[in-house]
N, CA, C and O atoms as a Tripos MOL2 file, in Angstrom:
@<TRIPOS>MOLECULE
protein
  240   239    60     0     0
PROTEIN
NO_CHARGES

@<TRIPOS>ATOM
      1 N          66.0640   95.4220   86.7560 N.3       1 MET1
      2 CA         66.5580   96.5750   87.5060 C.3       1 MET1
      3 C          66.7580   97.7620   86.6400 C.2       1 MET1
      4 O          67.2570   97.6500   85.5200 O.2       1 MET1
      5 N          66.3810   98.8900   87.1330 N.am      2 ASP2
      6 CA         66.5780  100.1190   86.4670 C.3       2 ASP2
      7 C          68.0760  100.6050   86.7360 C.2       2 ASP2
      8 O          68.4190  101.2850   87.7030 O.2       2 ASP2
      9 N          68.8610  100.1670   85.7750 N.am      3 THR3
     10 CA         70.3600  100.5070   86.0390 C.3       3 THR3
     11 C          70.6290  101.8840   85.9950 C.2       3 THR3
     12 O          71.5930  102.2370   86.6750 O.2       3 THR3
     13 N          69.9720  102.8340   85.3150 N.am      4 ILE4
     14 CA         70.2410  104.1620   85.1890 C.3       4 ILE4
     15 C          69.8290  104.8310   86.3900 C.2       4 ILE4
     16 O          70.5620  105.7230   86.8180 O.2       4 ILE4
     17 N          68.6670  104.5130   87.0620 N.am      5 LYS5
     18 CA         68.2770  104.8890   88.2960 C.3       5 LYS5
     19 C          69.1830  104.5050   89.4140 C.2       5 LYS5
     20 O          69.4970  105.3410   90.2620 O.2       5 LYS5
     21 N          69.6240  103.2580   89.4550 N.am      6 ARG6
     22 CA         70.5110  102.7950   90.4580 C.3       6 ARG6
     23 C          71.8840  103.5510   90.3730 C.2       6 ARG6
     24 O          72.4720  103.8420   91.4140 O.2       6 ARG6
     25 N          72.3780  103.8580   89.1970 N.am      7 VAL7
     26 CA         73.6980  104.5300   89.0730 C.3       7 VAL7
     27 C          73.3990  106.0820   89.6780 C.2       7 VAL7
     28 O          74.1770  106.6580   90.4380 O.2       7 VAL7
     29 N          72.3690  106.5360   89.2880 N.am      8 GLN8
     30 CA         71.9970  107.9410   89.7390 C.3       8 GLN8
     31 C          71.8640  108.0540   91.2390 C.2       8 GLN8
     32 O          72.3130  109.0190   91.8570 O.2       8 GLN8
     33 N          71.2400  107.0500   91.8030 N.am      9 ASP9
     34 CA         71.2400  107.0230   93.2490 C.3       9 ASP9
     35 C          72.4780  106.7420   93.9690 C.2       9 ASP9
     36 O          72.6820  107.1860   95.0990 O.2       9 ASP9
     37 N          73.3710  105.9570   93.2840 N.am     10 LEU10
     38 CA         74.6210  105.7310   93.9600 C.3      10 LEU10
     39 C          75.6250  106.9400   93.7780 C.2      10 LEU10
     40 O          76.5530  107.1400   94.5620 O.2      10 LEU10
     41 N          75.3750  107.6720   92.7490 N.am     11 MET11
     42 CA         76.1780  108.8740   92.4110 C.3      11 MET11
     43 C          75.7400  109.8070   93.4580 C.2      11 MET11
     44 O          76.5970  110.4880   94.0210 O.2      11 MET11
     45 N          74.5180  109.9140   93.7790 N.am     12 GLN12
     46 CA         74.1230  110.9300   94.8110 C.3      12 GLN12
     47 C          74.6630  110.6300   96.1430 C.2      12 GLN12
     48 O          75.2010  111.4970   96.8330 O.2      12 GLN12
     49 N          74.5170  109.3560   96.5240 N.am     13 VAL13
     50 CA         74.9700  108.8940   97.7930 C.3      13 VAL13
     51 C          76.5100  109.1440   97.9120 C.2      13 VAL13
     52 O          77.0160  109.4860   98.9810 O.2      13 VAL13
     53 N          77.2050  108.9630   96.8080 N.am     14 ARG14
     54 CA         78.6290  109.1490   96.8710 C.3      14 ARG14
     55 C          79.0810  110.7010   96.4080 C.2      14 ARG14
     56 O          80.2540  111.0280   96.2250 O.2      14 ARG14
     57 N          78.1290  111.4380   96.2800 N.am     15 ASP15
     58 CA         78.3480  112.8850   95.9860 C.3      15 ASP15
     59 C          79.1580  112.9850   94.7240 C.2      15 ASP15
     60 O          80.0990  113.7770   94.6850 O.2      15 ASP15
     61 N          78.8440  112.2070   93.6530 N.am     16 MET16
     62 CA         79.5760  112.0250   92.3720 C.3      16 MET16
     63 C          78.7060  112.8000   91.3390 C.2      16 MET16
     64 O          77.5030  112.9400   91.5580 O.2      16 MET16
     65 N          79.2900  113.3080   90.2160 N.am     17 ASN17
     66 CA         78.6020  113.8120   89.0990 C.3      17 ASN17
     67 C          78.9780  112.9310   87.8390 C.2      17 ASN17
     68 O          79.8750  112.0930   87.9340 O.2      17 ASN17
     69 N          78.3920  113.0980   86.8380 N.am     18 LEU18
     70 CA         78.5990  112.3120   85.6120 C.3      18 LEU18
     71 C          80.0530  112.3100   85.1490 C.2      18 LEU18
     72 O          80.5710  111.2720   84.7380 O.2      18 LEU18
     73 N          80.7260  113.4880   85.2130 N.am     19 CYS19
     74 CA         82.0730  113.5120   84.8050 C.3      19 CYS19
     75 C          83.0490  112.4830   85.6320 C.2      19 CYS19
     76 O          83.8550  111.7190   85.1000 O.2      19 CYS19
     77 N          82.8310  112.6090   86.9480 N.am     20 VAL20
     78 CA         83.6020  111.6640   87.8750 C.3      20 VAL20
     79 C          83.2710  110.2070   87.5180 C.2      20 VAL20
     80 O          84.1620  109.3630   87.4240 O.2      20 VAL20
     81 N          81.9180  109.9160   87.3120 N.am     21 LEU21
     82 CA         81.5300  108.4870   87.1220 C.3      21 LEU21
     83 C          82.1250  108.1120   85.7980 C.2      21 LEU21
     84 O          82.5680  106.9700   85.6750 O.2      21 LEU21
     85 N          82.1800  108.9140   84.8410 N.am     22 ALA22
     86 CA         82.5310  108.5430   83.4740 C.3      22 ALA22
     87 C          84.1460  108.2600   83.4420 C.2      22 ALA22
     88 O          84.6100  107.4110   82.6810 O.2      22 ALA22
     89 N          84.8900  108.9620   84.2440 N.am     23 LYS23
     90 CA         86.2790  108.7790   84.3450 C.3      23 LYS23
     91 C          86.6230  107.5000   85.1080 C.2      23 LYS23
     92 O          87.5900  106.7980   84.8130 O.2      23 LYS23
     93 N          85.7340  107.2260   86.1540 N.am     24 LYS24
     94 CA         85.9880  105.9650   87.0170 C.3      24 LYS24
     95 C          85.5680  104.8010   86.1570 C.2      24 LYS24
     96 O          86.0850  103.7040   86.3710 O.2      24 LYS24
     97 N          84.6960  104.9430   85.2280 N.am     25 CYS25
     98 CA         84.0300  103.7120   84.5090 C.3      25 CYS25
     99 C          84.7300  103.5170   83.1580 C.2      25 CYS25
    100 O          84.7000  102.4170   82.6060 O.2      25 CYS25
    101 N          85.3280  104.5150   82.6460 N.am     26 GLY26
    102 CA         86.0250  104.4050   81.4100 C.3      26 GLY26
    103 C          84.9590  104.5330   80.2910 C.2      26 GLY26
    104 O          85.1730  104.0590   79.1750 O.2      26 GLY26
    105 N          83.8210  105.1700   80.5980 N.am     27 ILE27
    106 CA         82.7860  105.4330   79.5010 C.3      27 ILE27
    107 C          82.7030  106.9180   79.4070 C.2      27 ILE27
    108 O          82.7980  107.6910   80.3600 O.2      27 ILE27
    109 N          82.4900  107.2810   77.9850 N.am     28 SER28
    110 CA         82.3560  108.7160   77.7620 C.3      28 SER28
    111 C          81.1060  109.3820   78.5580 C.2      28 SER28
    112 O          80.0230  108.8090   78.6750 O.2      28 SER28
    113 N          81.3580  110.4960   79.0190 N.am     29 HIS29
    114 CA         80.3630  111.3520   79.6570 C.3      29 HIS29
    115 C          79.1990  111.4530   78.7550 C.2      29 HIS29
    116 O          78.0670  111.4250   79.2370 O.2      29 HIS29
    117 N          79.3780  111.5610   77.5520 N.am     30 SER30
    118 CA         78.0660  111.7250   76.5330 C.3      30 SER30
    119 C          77.3360  110.4450   76.3720 C.2      30 SER30
    120 O          76.1290  110.4660   76.1280 O.2      30 SER30
    121 N          78.0050  109.3040   76.4950 N.am     31 THR31
    122 CA         77.3790  108.0240   76.4320 C.3      31 THR31
    123 C          76.4010  107.8600   77.6750 C.2      31 THR31
    124 O          75.2360  107.4920   77.5220 O.2      31 THR31
    125 N          76.9220  108.1420   78.8490 N.am     32 ILE32
    126 CA         76.1510  107.9980   80.0410 C.3      32 ILE32
    127 C          74.9510  108.9760   79.9830 C.2      32 ILE32
    128 O          73.8050  108.6270   80.2640 O.2      32 ILE32
    129 N          75.2680  110.1110   79.6330 N.am     33 GLN33
    130 CA         74.1590  111.2600   79.6400 C.3      33 GLN33
    131 C          73.1300  110.9030   78.5870 C.2      33 GLN33
    132 O          71.9350  111.0120   78.8600 O.2      33 GLN33
    133 N          73.5320  110.4800   77.3940 N.am     34 THR34
    134 CA         72.5090  110.1330   76.3280 C.3      34 THR34
    135 C          71.7480  109.0030   76.7690 C.2      34 THR34
    136 O          70.5260  109.0370   76.6260 O.2      34 THR34
    137 N          72.3250  107.9690   77.3050 N.am     35 THR35
    138 CA         71.6170  106.8030   77.7540 C.3      35 THR35
    139 C          70.5170  107.2030   78.9360 C.2      35 THR35
    140 O          69.3840  106.7240   78.9190 O.2      35 THR35
    141 N          70.9060  108.0080   79.8290 N.am     36 ALA36
    142 CA         69.9370  108.3880   80.8030 C.3      36 ALA36
    143 C          68.9210  109.3380   80.2800 C.2      36 ALA36
    144 O          67.7650  109.2340   80.6910 O.2      36 ALA36
    145 N          69.2270  110.2300   79.4380 N.am     37 ARG37
    146 CA         68.3550  111.1250   78.8120 C.3      37 ARG37
    147 C          67.1840  110.4050   77.9490 C.2      37 ARG37
    148 O          66.0030  110.7490   77.9640 O.2      37 ARG37
    149 N          67.7030  109.4060   77.2390 N.am     38 ARG38
    150 CA         66.8290  108.7320   76.3660 C.3      38 ARG38
    151 C          65.9250  107.6400   77.1050 C.2      38 ARG38
    152 O          65.0360  107.0330   76.5090 O.2      38 ARG38
    153 N          66.2040  107.4610   78.3390 N.am     39 GLY39
    154 CA         65.5420  106.3700   79.1320 C.3      39 GLY39
    155 C          66.0940  105.0300   79.0280 C.2      39 GLY39
    156 O          65.4360  104.1080   79.5110 O.2      39 GLY39
    157 N          67.2390  104.7820   78.4520 N.am     40 GLY40
    158 CA         67.8010  103.6180   78.0960 C.3      40 GLY40
    159 C          68.3730  102.8330   79.3490 C.2      40 GLY40
    160 O          68.2730  103.3860   80.4450 O.2      40 GLY40
    161 N          68.8770  101.7710   79.2770 N.am     41 GLN41
    162 CA         69.4820  100.9650   80.3210 C.3      41 GLN41
    163 C          70.8800  100.4710   79.9430 C.2      41 GLN41
    164 O          71.1470  100.2950   78.7540 O.2      41 GLN41
    165 N          71.7680  100.2430   80.8860 N.am     42 PHE42
    166 CA         73.1000   99.7490   80.6460 C.3      42 PHE42
    167 C          72.8510   98.1920   80.7840 C.2      42 PHE42
    168 O          72.0820   97.7570   81.6410 O.2      42 PHE42
    169 N          73.4950   97.4180   79.9540 N.am     43 SER43
    170 CA         73.4790   96.0310   80.0590 C.3      43 SER43
    171 C          74.5060   95.6080   81.0720 C.2      43 SER43
    172 O          75.5340   96.2650   81.2400 O.2      43 SER43
    173 N          74.2200   94.4620   81.7800 N.am     44 VAL44
    174 CA         75.1970   93.9770   82.7530 C.3      44 VAL44
    175 C          76.5450   93.7390   82.1600 C.2      44 VAL44
    176 O          77.5600   93.9360   82.8280 O.2      44 VAL44
    177 N          76.5860   93.3070   80.8800 N.am     45 GLU45
    178 CA         77.8360   93.0790   80.2990 C.3      45 GLU45
    179 C          78.5940   94.4920   80.1450 C.2      45 GLU45
    180 O          79.7820   94.5620   80.4620 O.2      45 GLU45
    181 N          77.9460   95.5460   79.6890 N.am     46 THR46
    182 CA         78.5220   96.8290   79.6130 C.3      46 THR46
    183 C          79.0830   97.4060   80.9930 C.2      46 THR46
    184 O          80.1520   98.0100   81.0700 O.2      46 THR46
    185 N          78.2380   97.1500   82.0740 N.am     47 ILE47
    186 CA         78.6500   97.5900   83.4260 C.3      47 ILE47
    187 C          79.9740   96.8180   83.8360 C.2      47 ILE47
    188 O          80.9680   97.3990   84.2720 O.2      47 ILE47
    189 N          79.8820   95.4820   83.6540 N.am     48 GLU48
    190 CA         81.0580   94.7490   84.0910 C.3      48 GLU48
    191 C          82.2560   95.1720   83.1720 C.2      48 GLU48
    192 O          83.3630   95.3910   83.6640 O.2      48 GLU48
    193 N          82.0360   95.2720   81.9590 N.am     49 ARG49
    194 CA         83.3100   95.5380   81.0790 C.3      49 ARG49
    195 C          83.8170   96.8290   81.3700 C.2      49 ARG49
    196 O          85.0350   97.0000   81.3100 O.2      49 ARG49
    197 N          82.9560   97.8980   81.7210 N.am     50 SER50
    198 CA         83.4840   99.3000   81.9050 C.3      50 SER50
    199 C          84.0650   99.4390   83.3330 C.2      50 SER50
    200 O          84.7380  100.4350   83.6010 O.2      50 SER50
    201 N          83.8420   98.5180   84.2230 N.am     51 GLY51
    202 CA         84.4410   98.8490   85.5660 C.3      51 GLY51
    203 C          83.5320   99.4230   86.4990 C.2      51 GLY51
    204 O          83.8590   99.6310   87.6670 O.2      51 GLY51
    205 N          82.2340   99.7300   85.9700 N.am     52 CYS52
    206 CA         81.2270  100.2480   86.8640 C.3      52 CYS52
    207 C          80.9120   99.5200   88.1160 C.2      52 CYS52
    208 O          80.5170  100.0480   89.1550 O.2      52 CYS52
    209 N          81.1220   98.2660   87.9200 N.am     53 ALA53
    210 CA         80.8630   97.2250   89.0960 C.3      53 ALA53
    211 C          81.7830   97.6160   90.2570 C.2      53 ALA53
    212 O          81.6870   97.1000   91.3700 O.2      53 ALA53
    213 N          82.6590   98.5360   89.9440 N.am     54 ALA54
    214 CA         83.6200   99.0940   91.1440 C.3      54 ALA54
    215 C          82.7990   99.9210   91.9980 C.2      54 ALA54
    216 O          83.0240   99.9240   93.2080 O.2      54 ALA54
    217 N          81.7660  100.7040   91.4470 N.am     55 ILE55
    218 CA         80.9660  101.5020   92.3430 C.3      55 ILE55
    219 C          79.7260  100.8800   92.9970 C.2      55 ILE55
    220 O          78.8980  101.5390   93.6250 O.2      55 ILE55
    221 N          79.6630   99.4650   92.7840 N.am     56 SER56
    222 CA         78.7510   98.6180   93.4310 C.3      56 SER56
    223 C          77.3610   99.0030   93.0120 C.2      56 SER56
    224 O          76.5790   99.5010   93.8220 O.2      56 SER56
    225 N          77.0560   98.7880   91.8040 N.am     57 ILE57
    226 CA         75.6390   99.0230   91.3860 C.3      57 ILE57
    227 C          74.7680   97.8500   91.4500 C.2      57 ILE57
    228 O          73.6440   97.8250   90.9480 O.2      57 ILE57
    229 N          75.3680   96.7800   92.1450 N.am     58 GLN58
    230 CA         74.6550   95.5320   92.3510 C.3      58 GLN58
    231 C          73.5850   95.7730   93.4010 C.2      58 GLN58
    232 O          73.6600   96.7350   94.1650 O.2      58 GLN58
    233 N          72.6230   94.9250   93.4360 N.am     59 ASP59
    234 CA         71.6150   95.1060   94.5310 C.3      59 ASP59
    235 C          72.3640   94.6490   95.9050 C.2      59 ASP59
    236 O          73.0960   93.6600   95.9410 O.2      59 ASP59
    237 N          72.1170   95.4230   96.9510 N.am     60 PRO60
    238 CA         72.7800   95.2010   98.2050 C.3      60 PRO60
    239 C          72.3180   93.8190   98.7830 C.2      60 PRO60
    240 O          72.7630   93.4210   99.8600 O.2      60 PRO60
@<TRIPOS>BOND
     1     1     2 1
     2     2     3 1
     3     3     4 2
     4     3     5 am
     5     5     6 1
     6     6     7 1
     7     7     8 2
     8     7     9 am
     9     9    10 1
    10    10    11 1
    11    11    12 2
    12    11    13 am
    13    13    14 1
    14    14    15 1
    15    15    16 2
    16    15    17 am
    17    17    18 1
    18    18    19 1
    19    19    20 2
    20    19    21 am
    21    21    22 1
    22    22    23 1
    23    23    24 2
    24    23    25 am
    25    25    26 1
    26    26    27 1
    27    27    28 2
    28    27    29 am
    29    29    30 1
    30    30    31 1
    31    31    32 2
    32    31    33 am
    33    33    34 1
    34    34    35 1
    35    35    36 2
    36    35    37 am
    37    37    38 1
    38    38    39 1
    39    39    40 2
    40    39    41 am
    41    41    42 1
    42    42    43 1
    43    43    44 2
    44    43    45 am
    45    45    46 1
    46    46    47 1
    47    47    48 2
    48    47    49 am
    49    49    50 1
    50    50    51 1
    51    51    52 2
    52    51    53 am
    53    53    54 1
    54    54    55 1
    55    55    56 2
    56    55    57 am
    57    57    58 1
    58    58    59 1
    59    59    60 2
    60    59    61 am
    61    61    62 1
    62    62    63 1
    63    63    64 2
    64    63    65 am
    65    65    66 1
    66    66    67 1
    67    67    68 2
    68    67    69 am
    69    69    70 1
    70    70    71 1
    71    71    72 2
    72    71    73 am
    73    73    74 1
    74    74    75 1
    75    75    76 2
    76    75    77 am
    77    77    78 1
    78    78    79 1
    79    79    80 2
    80    79    81 am
    81    81    82 1
    82    82    83 1
    83    83    84 2
    84    83    85 am
    85    85    86 1
    86    86    87 1
    87    87    88 2
    88    87    89 am
    89    89    90 1
    90    90    91 1
    91    91    92 2
    92    91    93 am
    93    93    94 1
    94    94    95 1
    95    95    96 2
    96    95    97 am
    97    97    98 1
    98    98    99 1
    99    99   100 2
   100    99   101 am
   101   101   102 1
   102   102   103 1
   103   103   104 2
   104   103   105 am
   105   105   106 1
   106   106   107 1
   107   107   108 2
   108   107   109 am
   109   109   110 1
   110   110   111 1
   111   111   112 2
   112   111   113 am
   113   113   114 1
   114   114   115 1
   115   115   116 2
   116   115   117 am
   117   117   118 1
   118   118   119 1
   119   119   120 2
   120   119   121 am
   121   121   122 1
   122   122   123 1
   123   123   124 2
   124   123   125 am
   125   125   126 1
   126   126   127 1
   127   127   128 2
   128   127   129 am
   129   129   130 1
   130   130   131 1
   131   131   132 2
   132   131   133 am
   133   133   134 1
   134   134   135 1
   135   135   136 2
   136   135   137 am
   137   137   138 1
   138   138   139 1
   139   139   140 2
   140   139   141 am
   141   141   142 1
   142   142   143 1
   143   143   144 2
   144   143   145 am
   145   145   146 1
   146   146   147 1
   147   147   148 2
   148   147   149 am
   149   149   150 1
   150   150   151 1
   151   151   152 2
   152   151   153 am
   153   153   154 1
   154   154   155 1
   155   155   156 2
   156   155   157 am
   157   157   158 1
   158   158   159 1
   159   159   160 2
   160   159   161 am
   161   161   162 1
   162   162   163 1
   163   163   164 2
   164   163   165 am
   165   165   166 1
   166   166   167 1
   167   167   168 2
   168   167   169 am
   169   169   170 1
   170   170   171 1
   171   171   172 2
   172   171   173 am
   173   173   174 1
   174   174   175 1
   175   175   176 2
   176   175   177 am
   177   177   178 1
   178   178   179 1
   179   179   180 2
   180   179   181 am
   181   181   182 1
   182   182   183 1
   183   183   184 2
   184   183   185 am
   185   185   186 1
   186   186   187 1
   187   187   188 2
   188   187   189 am
   189   189   190 1
   190   190   191 1
   191   191   192 2
   192   191   193 am
   193   193   194 1
   194   194   195 1
   195   195   196 2
   196   195   197 am
   197   197   198 1
   198   198   199 1
   199   199   200 2
   200   199   201 am
   201   201   202 1
   202   202   203 1
   203   203   204 2
   204   203   205 am
   205   205   206 1
   206   206   207 1
   207   207   208 2
   208   207   209 am
   209   209   210 1
   210   210   211 1
   211   211   212 2
   212   211   213 am
   213   213   214 1
   214   214   215 1
   215   215   216 2
   216   215   217 am
   217   217   218 1
   218   218   219 1
   219   219   220 2
   220   219   221 am
   221   221   222 1
   222   222   223 1
   223   223   224 2
   224   223   225 am
   225   225   226 1
   226   226   227 1
   227   227   228 2
   228   227   229 am
   229   229   230 1
   230   230   231 1
   231   231   232 2
   232   231   233 am
   233   233   234 1
   234   234   235 1
   235   235   236 2
   236   235   237 am
   237   237   238 1
   238   238   239 1
   239   239   240 2
@<TRIPOS>SUBSTRUCTURE
     1 MET1         2 RESIDUE 1 A MET
     2 ASP2         6 RESIDUE 1 A ASP
     3 THR3        10 RESIDUE 1 A THR
     4 ILE4        14 RESIDUE 1 A ILE
     5 LYS5        18 RESIDUE 1 A LYS
     6 ARG6        22 RESIDUE 1 A ARG
     7 VAL7        26 RESIDUE 1 A VAL
     8 GLN8        30 RESIDUE 1 A GLN
     9 ASP9        34 RESIDUE 1 A ASP
    10 LEU10       38 RESIDUE 1 A LEU
    11 MET11       42 RESIDUE 1 A MET
    12 GLN12       46 RESIDUE 1 A GLN
    13 VAL13       50 RESIDUE 1 A VAL
    14 ARG14       54 RESIDUE 1 A ARG
    15 ASP15       58 RESIDUE 1 A ASP
    16 MET16       62 RESIDUE 1 A MET
    17 ASN17       66 RESIDUE 1 A ASN
    18 LEU18       70 RESIDUE 1 A LEU
    19 CYS19       74 RESIDUE 1 A CYS
    20 VAL20       78 RESIDUE 1 A VAL
    21 LEU21       82 RESIDUE 1 A LEU
    22 ALA22       86 RESIDUE 1 A ALA
    23 LYS23       90 RESIDUE 1 A LYS
    24 LYS24       94 RESIDUE 1 A LYS
    25 CYS25       98 RESIDUE 1 A CYS
    26 GLY26      102 RESIDUE 1 A GLY
    27 ILE27      106 RESIDUE 1 A ILE
    28 SER28      110 RESIDUE 1 A SER
    29 HIS29      114 RESIDUE 1 A HIS
    30 SER30      118 RESIDUE 1 A SER
    31 THR31      122 RESIDUE 1 A THR
    32 ILE32      126 RESIDUE 1 A ILE
    33 GLN33      130 RESIDUE 1 A GLN
    34 THR34      134 RESIDUE 1 A THR
    35 THR35      138 RESIDUE 1 A THR
    36 ALA36      142 RESIDUE 1 A ALA
    37 ARG37      146 RESIDUE 1 A ARG
    38 ARG38      150 RESIDUE 1 A ARG
    39 GLY39      154 RESIDUE 1 A GLY
    40 GLY40      158 RESIDUE 1 A GLY
    41 GLN41      162 RESIDUE 1 A GLN
    42 PHE42      166 RESIDUE 1 A PHE
    43 SER43      170 RESIDUE 1 A SER
    44 VAL44      174 RESIDUE 1 A VAL
    45 GLU45      178 RESIDUE 1 A GLU
    46 THR46      182 RESIDUE 1 A THR
    47 ILE47      186 RESIDUE 1 A ILE
    48 GLU48      190 RESIDUE 1 A GLU
    49 ARG49      194 RESIDUE 1 A ARG
    50 SER50      198 RESIDUE 1 A SER
    51 GLY51      202 RESIDUE 1 A GLY
    52 CYS52      206 RESIDUE 1 A CYS
    53 ALA53      210 RESIDUE 1 A ALA
    54 ALA54      214 RESIDUE 1 A ALA
    55 ILE55      218 RESIDUE 1 A ILE
    56 SER56      222 RESIDUE 1 A SER
    57 ILE57      226 RESIDUE 1 A ILE
    58 GLN58      230 RESIDUE 1 A GLN
    59 ASP59      234 RESIDUE 1 A ASP
    60 PRO60      238 RESIDUE 1 A PRO
């Protein structure tokens, strides 16, 4: 799964920006932005630990 793409899609659906996402997940804005810019992926462990699971990035 392309976790960055999934997060970006969900942010768009929820009308969120990176700052809001970072605050909700407890991850710094720069970490999210750098990961996306470099084409990286979030590990499932990082997503679960950070609380990003709360925005439902799992497959429907």
